VEXBA-644601 format. One record per atom (N, C-alpha, C): residue in three letters; x, y, z. Coordinates in pm, whole numbers, plus 50000, padded with zeros to 5 digits. Layout:
BEGIN
alaXYZ ...
END
This chain:
BEGIN
met483285047148372 met484625044948344 met485635043848439 lys486615035748446 lys487505034348575 lys488695038048521 leu489425046048608 leu490545054648564 leu491725043948579 phe492735045548476 phe493735036148478 phe494995046148459 leu496345043148474 leu497405053448454 leu498575043948377 thr499315050948285 thr500225041948221 thr501235051248253 asp502325044548307 asp503665048648368 asp503345063048395 ile502535065348491 ile502395078148561 ile503825086548595 ser504735081048647 ser505715088248662 ser506265095748547 lys506265092848430 lys506485098548293 lys505455109948289 val504185108948336 val503155118848307 val503415131248425 cys504125125748563 cys504195134748664 cys505565143548598 val506545136448571 val507905146548524 val507475155048407 ile506705148948315 ile506265158448210 ile505945170248252 ala504755168048334 ala503695178548418 ala504765188948470 leu506055184048519 leu506665191948602 leu507295201448493 ala508075195948393 ala508615201248262 ala507735210748196 ala506325209648202 ala505445219348103 ala504735226548182 ile504655225548318 ile504035231548452 ile502565233448384 thr502155219448350 thr500415220148321 thr500045208448417 ser498665205648392 ser497975194848481 ser498255181348400 phe498545173748525 phe498655157048473 phe497355153348397 ser497665143348290 ser496785137648219 ser496355123348256 cys495385115748194 cys495485099748218 cys494485095548120 gly494645081548107 gly493605076848037 gly492565068548081 ser491905064648028 ser490425057548099 ser490155046148010 glu489595034248054 glu489175021947990 glu487935018748020 lys487005012447937 lys485925006047978 lys486044991048048 gln485084991848138 gln485264979448205 gln483824972248180 thr483694959848243 thr482724951848207 thr481514954148279 ala480354954148248 ala479064958748344 ala479084953348472 glu479644940348506 glu479884935748619 glu480694946048717 gln482064944648652 gln483014955948741 gln482394968748758 lys481754976748690 lys481264988148707 lys480204986848814 thr479394976848814 thr478484975848917 thr479134973849074 ala479854961049062 ala480584955649172 ala481854963949246 asp482594972249147 asp483634978749197 asp483454992049182 ser482605000149172 ser482315013949141 ser482675023049270 leu482755017849381 leu483345025349489 leu484665019649538 ala485085009449452 ala486375005449506 ala487735007449408 gln487375020749350 gln488805026349288 gln489855030949391 cys490995026049399 cys491715024249523 cys492675035549511 ile493255039449596 ile494515051449604 ile495385043149502 ala495845031249506 ala496685025049427 ala496745026949276 asp495445029449221 asp495305032649080 asp495795043849064 gly495965054049156 gly496705065149107 gly498085069649152 met498645059749210 met499925061449261 met501005061949148 pro501735074249162 pro502835073949061 pro503875061349045 ser504125060748915 ser505335047348900 ser506125054648889 arg507155044648903 arg508795049648897 arg509415039348810 ala509615046548670 ala510175036148578 ala511705033748598 ser512105040548662 ser513525041248713 ser513875027648808 ala513895014348780 ala513945003848868 ala515505000048883 ile515985001049005 ile517304994349057 ile517214982649128 arg517224970349072 arg516914960049146 arg517864950749188 asn517624939849259 asn518524929149285 asn519664936749384 val519444945449475 val520464952749548 val520384942749696 ser521674939449722 ser521744930249854 ser522334938649955 tyr521864934950068 tyr522464938450198 tyr522644928650296 ala523734931650377 ala524194920250485 ala522854918750559 ala522214906450573 ala521254907250675 ala521564905250806 ala520604913750891 ala520644911751043 ala520304898351041 lys520444893851195 lys519874880351269 lys518424883351271 gly517484875651278 gly516054877651303 gly515844879551422 asp515184888751467 asp514794891651597 asp513484892851604 thr512854886551687 thr511354883951709 thr510724892551813 ala511594903251870 ala511154912251934 ala510074922151865 asn508984924651936 asn507964935451878 asn507344925851760 met507394912051745 met506644905451655 met505774895151745 thr504644888251693 thr503624881451768 thr503794866651683 trp503574857151746 trp503554843251684 trp502004839451638 ile501764838751508 ile500634834151450 ile500404819551433 gly499704814251500 gly499764796451490 gly499364790651345 gly499154797951278 gly498484792051129 gly497324783851149 gly496694777751020 gly495494771551023 gly494984773350893 lys493684769950893 lys492564768150775 lys491894782250796 phe491524788250687 phe490614797350685 phe490084802650549 leu488944810150543 leu488184812050403 leu488794825450369 met489214824250249 met490124837150208 met489344844750113 gly489534857050100 gly488874866849981 gly487474874450016 ala486674879449910 ala485474886249935 ala484524883849820 asp483314884149833 asp482674881949716 asp482464895949654 glu482534908249723 glu482074921049718 glu483044926349598 phe484194921549590 phe485074927449489 phe485504915449379 pro485474920249247 pro485794910749162 pro487204902149177 asp487904909749197 asp489494903449184 asp489524893649323 ser488764894549424 ser488814888149555 ser487774876649542 arg487494872549419 arg486434859949420 arg487484850049333 pro486974835149370 pro485884829949470 pro486674833449595 met485614831749707 met486224833549840 met486574814849842 his487884812749887 his488154797749907 his488844795850030 glu489144781350025 glu489754778150166 glu491264777950145 val491934783350223 val493374780750253 val493804777950388 thr494784770350388 thr495894766850484 thr497164771750493 val497634780250624 val498984785350602 val499734780550729 asp500974780050724 asp501774773450846 asp501934782850935 gly502434785051061 gly502564793351140 gly503714800951107 phe503724813951167 phe504724825051112 phe504554836151237 tyr505794845451238 tyr505804854851326 tyr505624868551252 met504974876751291 met504654888651215 met504694900451312 asp505254912851240 asp505404925351308 asp503844931351384 lys504114933451507 lys502914938751583 lys502404952351506 his503094958051459 his502684971051378 his503524972051244 glu503214982451197 glu503884986951070 glu505304989951086 val506324989650989 val507654994351040 val507515009351032 thr508085017151137 thr508375027651161 thr509345036651103 asn509195049751106 asn510105057551065 asn511795054951135 ala511455052451268 ala512865051651345 ala513395038551320 glu512225027951270 glu513075013851241 glu513595014651113 phe513155023551033 phe513615021250898 phe514995031250896 ala514985040350979 ala516225050450978 ala517315043351018 ala517155031351105 ala518105023651156 ala518845016751052 phe518045012350961 phe518205003850838 phe519075008950767 val518475024650714 val519405033350638 val520845037850691 lys520605038950839 lys522235040150878 lys523065030650874 ala522555019650890 ala523505008450883 ala523915004450722 thr523345008850648 thr523305001050499 thr523865015650383 asn523715026150436 asn523555037350350 asn522505036550229 tyr521505029350264 tyr520225025550147 tyr519775039250092 lys519455038949969 lys518895051149919 lys517605045249864 thr516305050349902 thr514965043449852 thr514795049949694 ile513975040349641 ile513855046449498 ile513385057849475 ala512565068049552 ala512015077949569 ala513395091749547 glu514445084549627 glu515775094249648 glu516605092649522 arg516665080949438 arg517465080749320 arg517515087149215 pro518445092249162 pro517915099049014 pro517335092848918 leu516675098748837 leu515885092048736 leu516635090648609 asn516445081048545 asn517025077048433 asn516435083548305 pro517345092948222 pro516805098648110 pro516335090048017 ala516755078648002 ala516195070747907 ala514975066047903 asp514325067748032 asp512875065648072 asp512135077848055 tyr512615088248038 tyr511745099648003 tyr512195106847882 pro511815099047757 pro512625106147639 pro511635121747631 gly512375131247596 gly511785143047533 gly511675154147675 val512095148947807 val511985154847912 val513485161347956 pro513365173147970 pro514725181647979 pro515325176148128 ala516665172048118 ala517375166248215 ala516935174348350 asp516735187248350 asp517025193648473 asp515645194248533 lys514735187648469 lys513165183948500 lys513215168048571 leu513955161448564 leu514105146548595 leu514695147348756 val513505152048837 val513705152648957 val513485142749078 pro514305134649138 pro513415124949240 pro512475131649316 gly511455123549380 gly510305125849430 gly509405115049437 ser508325118549491 ser507385109549557 ser505955115049556 ala504835106949546 ala503435110149545 ala502925115849690 val502325126749690 val501935133349809 val500285135549789 phe499575132649869 phe498185132549867 phe498015149249892 thr497105156649840 thr496925170549866 thr495255172449833 pro494715175249915 pro493345174349928 pro492985188449829 thr491765184349767 thr491455196349661 thr490675207749754 pro490675219349688 pro489625229549765 pro488345229749750 thr488125224449685 thr486385222449680 thr486185204949629 gln484675201249619 gln484505187449575 gln484755187949434 val485445176149403 val485645173349252 val484945159149209 ser485095155949098 ser484335144049026 ser485715134349077 leu485195120549121 leu486215110449179 leu487025104049068 asp486515105948935 asp487155098448815 asp488725100948786 asn489045109948855 asn490745113548816 asn491385116648943 pro492225107348993 pro493215108349113 pro494285118349080 leu494445121048995 leu495655130048981 leu495105148349035 gln493855147349042 gln493435158149116 gln493915159549216 trp494125149549315 trp494635149449461 trp495865145849504 trp496715139349384 trp497965135849387 trp498815141049311 asn499795147849412 asn500975154649318 asn502275147049324 tyr502925149249240 tyr504405144649241 tyr505115155449291 val505565153249429 val506545162749489 val507825163149478 pro508565169949425 pro510095167949385 pro510665167749563 gly511785159149576 gly512295156849703 gly511565151349808 ala510235147349800 ala509305140849874 ala510035125249898 ser510495119350014 ser510565107150029 ser510335103450205 trp510715091750228 trp510575084950379 trp511065095650455 ala512045099850437 ala512765111650529 ala512155124950553 his511335129250432 his510625139250391 his509365138850345 pro508245133050424 pro507445127550396 pro506455139150310 glu506145150850317 glu505645161250254 glu506555169450145 gly507625165350154 gly508655174050056 gly509775177450145 pro510595185150061 pro511925190050118 pro511965198850255 ser510895205050298 ser510785212950400 ser510205204250518 ser509745194450503 ser509225183050605 ser510375174250646 ser510265170650782 ser510935160450834 ser510085149250905 ile510925138850962 ile510215128251033 ile510705131051185 lys511065140251216 lys511445146351345 lys509995148351443 gly509885140951534 gly508735138051615 gly507755129851544 arg508235123851447 arg507185112051406 arg508175100751390 glu509085095551474 glu509715083951487 glu508635072051501 asn507575072851576 asn506805062051595 asn505665063651487 tyr505615066151385 tyr504695068151280 tyr505275058251159 pro504275053251091 pro504575042250975 pro505545048850893 val506675042450832 val507485049950729 val506695047450605 thr506585057650508 thr506015058850387 thr506865062650255 his506405061450144 his507255065950022 his507805052850016 val507585041150070 val508635031550035 val507975023549898 ser509025019849812 ser508525008549688 ser508564996049747 tyr508124986749668 tyr508274971449719 tyr509644967749713 glu510524973749623 glu512074971349657 glu512454976249774 asp512194988249836 asp512714995149961 asp512144985450053 ala510954978550071 ala510444971850162 ala511194957550173 ala511534950950051 ala512014941850043 ala513514940450097 ala514154951350078 ala515624953850098 ala515544955050272 tyr514814962050321 tyr514634961150486 tyr514364950450544 ala513334941750492 ala513284926750526 ala514214920150513 ser515014920850426 ser516054914050424 ser517404915050505 trp517564930250526 trp518564933250627 trp518134930850780 ala516914927750797 ala516304924350941 ala516284909650944 gly516584901050857 gly516224891250887 gly515054882050860 lys513994891450812 lys512704889050781 lys512234886750650 arg511104887650623 arg510524887250472 arg509234896350486 leu508654900250339 leu507424903150348 leu506434893550344 pro505194892950383 pro504264884650429 pro503574880150264 thr503304870250275 thr502274861450156 thr501024871250181 glu500064871450080 glu498774877850074 glu498114867850169 ala498444855550156 ala497504846950229 ala497904847750411 glu499214848750427 glu499384851950576 glu499064865050618 trp498934873550532 trp498204885650572 trp497034885850621 glu496314877850526 glu494664880550565 glu494394870950677 phe495144860850670 phe494894850050810 phe495284860350918 ala496274868350925 ala496564873551050 ala495554884551094 ala495094891850967 ala494224902150988 ala492864896651033 gln492264884151010 gln490964879051063 gln491184879451215 gly492444875251261 gly492594876351411 gly491764862651474 gly491654852751380 gly491064839251429 gly489394841151450 lys488984851551388 lys487464855551410 lys486564851551293 gly487284846251167 gly486504841451048 gly486254855850963 asn485184851950885 asn484954864550799 asn483994871250840 his484194886550838 his483224898150867 his483404909150769 thr482554917750796 thr482494928450694 thr483994936350674 tyr484314938750822 tyr485764946150832 tyr486354934250939 tyr487704936950917 tyr488544929551016 tyr488324929751161 trp487524937151195 trp487294941551365 trp485924934351393 gly485104934551273 gly483784930851307 gly482574932851186 asp481604935151213 asp480794936651123 asp480014953951133 glu480314959951235 glu479884974651228 glu481134984751216 leu480634995551145 leu481925003751107 leu482315010751239 lys481285011551321 lys481805020151437 lys481195012851583 pro481995000851591 pro481554995151712 pro481545003351854 gly480405002551937 gly480525013952035 gly480535028352003 asn480115031651862 asn480135044851835 asn481235048551824 lys482675039951826 lys483975047151822 lys484845041551699 trp485485053451625 trp486355047151523 trp487625036651583 val487515023951515 val488725017051556 val489775016151456 ala489875023751377 ala490835021951243 ala491025035551207 asn492105039651122 asn492435055151084 asn491985052650947 ile490595055950919 ile490565058050762 ile489645074150745 tyr489065075850629 tyr489025087250584 tyr487395089450634 gln487005102650706 gln485735106050725 gln485245119250677 gly484455122250608 gly484025135950541 gly483885134350387 ser484075147850323 ser483965145650195 ser485175142950128 phe485395131350042 phe486615130849975 phe486805136149836 pro487865143649797 pro489035148149852 pro489135159049924 asp488075166049955 asp488345182449998 asp488185183050109 lys487585172750205 lys487125177550356 lys487335165950452 asn488465163550521 asn488705151950614 asn487935156850740 thr487015152350802 thr486535158850917 thr487345152751055 lys488295144551032 lys489235139351142 lys488435133951248 glu487335128951216 glu486535121051351 glu487485112251396 asp488285105151330 asp488995094851409 asp490025100651486 gly490415114251463 gly491425121251533 gly492635123451458 tyr492765116151302 tyr493865118151221 tyr493635120351076 ile494335132651025 ile493865135450896 ile495015127950831 ala495935125250830 ala496925113250774 ala497295101650858 ala498595098350851 ala498715086550928 ala498895088651057 ala498675078051134 ala498765077851289 ala499955070451353 pro500355075751468 pro501495067251533 pro500815050551542 val501915040451544 val501755026951532 val501235029051674 gly500005018151697 gly499585013751819 gly498655023151853 thr497885030751773 thr497165041251810 thr495735037251827 phe495145028051750 phe493925022951784 phe494185006451811 pro493064999251858 pro492994988351925 pro493554977351820 ala494634967651898 ala494974958251825 ala493874944851802 asn494214936851735 asn493214926051711 asn493804914251787 pro492864902351784 pro493094893051895 pro494204886751907 tyr495024886651765 tyr496434883551765 tyr497514893651826 gly497064902351871 gly497844914051906 gly498604922751802 leu497764922751699 leu498154932351568 leu497604943151554 tyr498144957051508 tyr497774970851520 tyr497724972351376 asp496514980951337 asp496454986351189 asp496414976951085 met495844969451087 met495624959050987 met494434962250887 asp493744973150935 asp492864980250870 asp493294994850858 gly493405000650748 gly493635018450758 gly495015020850793 asn495285031550813 asn496555039550842 asn497345040050737 val498205027950670 val498885028750543 val498775014850479 trp498475015850338 trp498815003150277 trp500244996150317 glu499914981750277 glu501104974150329 glu501604962250200 trp502624965050188 trp503174955750078 trp503104943450094 cys502574933350021 cys502874918950025 cys503744911249932 ser504224900249939 ser505174894549851 ser504584891049727 asp503374888049713 asp502524881249612 asp502574892949490 leu502874886449367 leu502784893849244 leu501094894249201 tyr500644905549134 tyr499274905749155 tyr498654899549003 arg497504893049010 arg496914891548908 arg495354887848934 pro494524897548892 pro493024896548919 pro492354882548913 asp493014874648844 asp492364859748844 asp492884850848948 tyr493764853849015 tyr494544843649092 tyr493934834849155 tyr492654839949233 tyr492184831749328 tyr491204819549263 gln491014822349144 gln490244810449048 gln491314798249056 lys492484799349075 lys493514785849083 lys494794789549195 ser494264795849274 ser495084797049394 ser495384781349456 glu496884777849496 glu496924769249582 glu496434768949709 lys495934756549772 lys495104752849889 lys496094757550018 asn497344752550000 asn498354751650132 asn499284762050088 asn499754772650189 asn500564781350171 asn500754787650045 pro499674795249988 pro499854799049844 pro501104811949831 gln501674814349719 gln502914821349721 gln502164832049608 gly501324830849548 gly500974841149443 gly501324834849316 pro500724842149197 pro500824836149061 pro502444838249035 ala502824830248941 ala504164830548890 ala504644846248798 asp503394852548753 asp503644862348701 asp502804874248713 ser502794886448667 ser501994898148709 ser501134901348607 tyr499904906048616 tyr499254910848527 tyr498144920648566 asp497924932648523 asp496874939248586 asp496234946448416 pro494894942248408 pro494324947148276 pro494484963348263 asp494704970048373 asp494584986548352 asp495974989548305 glu496984983048358 glu498214985148313 glu499084974448281 pro498584965348147 pro499334955748113 pro500734953048133 gly501694964548104 gly502894961548108 gly503664966348223 ala503104969548325 ala503334971548492 ala503904957248559 val504674956248625 val505054945048699 val504394951048860 lys503204944148912 lys502484948049014 lys502634939049153 arg502664942549265 arg502544933049379 arg501264936549478 val500784926649542 val499574929149627 val499934937349727 gln498734946849770 gln498724954449878 gln497704951249965 arg497634953850104 arg496704950250184 arg496234959150260 gly495004961050307 gly494854968550452 gly494244982050427 gly494164988550323 gly493815003050290 gly494685011150380 ser494025023850373 ser495005035750440 ser494055046950493 phe494795054350542 phe493835068350561 phe493145073650486 leu493455071650354 leu492635077450236 leu491215070650212 cys491115059550289 cys489935048350253 cys488825054750327 ser487395052550238 ser486335054950272 ser485185050750200 asp483885051650241 asp483025045550171 asp482555051750049 asp483185066550074 asp482575074849950 asp483775071149840 tyr484925066249847 tyr485675065549754 tyr486315052249715 cys487095046549845 cys487915035149816 cys487665027549950 ile486695015149909 ile486345006850006 ile487144993850038 arg488284994849979 arg489154981549994 arg489864981750141 tyr489514989850241 tyr489864987350342 tyr488974974950432 lys487894972850366 lys487174962350403 lys488004945350394 ala487374935950466 ala488134926350494 ala487964915950347 gly489054907850327 gly489264904150208 gly489544908050070 ser489534921950074 ser489644931049947 ser491304931549919 arg491804935249818 arg493024932349765 arg493194948649703 gly494594951449733 gly495204964249647 gly496374959149558 lys496904970149491 lys498064964649389 lys498804979249383 gly500264974849320 gly500904986849329 gly502124982049225 glu502364990549166 glu503674990949082 glu505184987349137 val505924979149140 val506834980349213 val507794989049266 thr507744996649187 thr508835008249212 thr508095023449279 ser506785021949274 ser506085031449333 ser506195032649484 gly505785045049546 gly505845049149676 gly504655062549671 ser504105062749805 ser503745076649845 ser503285077549968 asn502645086050009 asn502545089750158 asn501625083650225 asn500855074050157 asn499865062550240 asn500425048950202 leu501715045650164 leu501965033750166 leu503225027950244 gly502955018650316 gly504185011150403 gly504284995950412 phe504754990850514 phe504754976250521 phe504824974050661 arg505044957750688 arg505294952850803 arg506014938450760 cys506904929750833 cys507354919350821 cys506804908650872 val507354895650834 val507174880250897 val508464875450905 met508154864450972 met509554855250982 met508814842351018 ser509614831250926 ser508924815150954 ser509744813951071 lys509124800451150 lys509774798151242 lys511084790251216 lys512174795951308 lys513414788151271 lys513374771851298 
END
């Protein structure tokens, strides 16, 4: 049985109102999905949705600056992975050259955007009572999803055991109102929805990468491997990405040095000079999500499908996420592996979700 969530933000707010545990539904999968994707239930499946969407907000775009970006020459590559049902078939794709941020957008960079525009992220905006019928108005509190380790080992079929909807959690207060980003200016910004990331990119004179651009860049010109860095999990017996070690979700042994996100640039760059294309935080891509898209993807500069569809949440609009996060491990979420795909509802955020930008050649 694979967990799925239907408008989890409503579940979260109702839970706050009732002071009870979260609840969720489940749905039968095909035999193939049960076998091939048994370890691939990703954190994205458990991220609370935000139904109060405020869209099409425009900001004066800054001039595109290629400082701290690297030029990716473009070319032909084999995209996808046979290991994951929604990453099949592996197919040949060609992308034009583009600039890409060397690292995920940081708290300091996002703070500059907020200072210049007075932008409010989805997590900071009031919730619309119309989206939460029956919930007392005083319980409709802005906030976001924060990973919280469980005290003991638990069944992995219910992500709501380790995800808490924390009132007041946002990019500036990653763990809630009492936390801050002071001293974490060089960490990746988190709790950003797709709308938030797209707003920043527009202001910076950039854009979010297509899924094909992201994977081409992540391969680093080395072709297909088990991981973007190669075929060994620990080359030279060293961790080269920020993922989860230990017993998920109760005990992170911190073998790679970090329990949560790491400062950008902590782990080795790939051959293109890009950091954290595996692990650390999930990264938004511009493509709408459909599990069957690779069956009919364009060969040249694919932009994703015209609409979104996720059989787990048919009514939700979702975009692709890539790269996995500090919560991915071989025990729970293996979608930090090369060619795999994540997905997220466009108004959702959490403390393991960020982004980086790209820019086409002028």
